[in-house]
C-alpha positions, 0 to 999 in steps of 0.5 A: 499499500502506498503512503496516500493509501495508508494515510486514507486507511488511517483517516477511515479508521480514525473516522470509525473510531470517532463515530463509534465513540471509541476515542471519548475522553476518559476511556481506558483504551488507547488509540492504538487499540482503537486503530487495531480494532479498526484493522480487525474490522477491515480484515473482517468485513471490509468494515461494512457497517451495513452488513447484517448476518451470514451463516451465524456471523453478524455485523461488521466484526462478523460476531457469532452468538457464542462470541457475544455471550463470551464477551458478557452479552452486551446490549444497545441502550434501552435493550436487555440481554434476555430480550429476543434479538438482543444479540442481533441488535448489538452486533449489527450496531457499530458502537455495540459490536465494538464494545463486544469485541473490546469485552471479548479481547479483554476476557481472552487477552494473552500472548498468541504469537509468542513474542512476549507482548500482548499486542494488536497481532494477538488481538487479531488472532483472538478475534478470528480464531477465538480465545482458546485456539489463538496460537493456530497458524493463520499467516496464509488466511486472507483475513490475516493478510488484510489485517497485516497490511492495515496494521503495517500502514497504521504503524508506519503513520503513527510511528 
């Protein structure tokens, strides 16, 4: 990806993070995590905010019902976890979908790639492979290649 393309990706990811309220003051999450989540979203669905569901995976992060449950069953404001359709309403709404991913990543945070750090690469692996199998090789998967290109561009632009 050239420098212009990388700048465009960064601007889109910042816009998504801002739109979803991810960069609100007082949040514990760093800009780095939010940009990382932007790359995960990009790799998962091209960050398609209008995507509904296919084969049991829904929303821009393609979240399954089990993933949502393991993330603590977050809901959109005014909804309830046990109300019919709460899962679909949450994971197809960008802010709630992002909250679901953040909760899931926090629950399963671990060093999946063995580099001694828990970083964005680990989060991408946890999101795609699941918290219990994130050490499985995924370097040849399209998801991981898109994620890697996005993440590399972000690192180049943010230092």
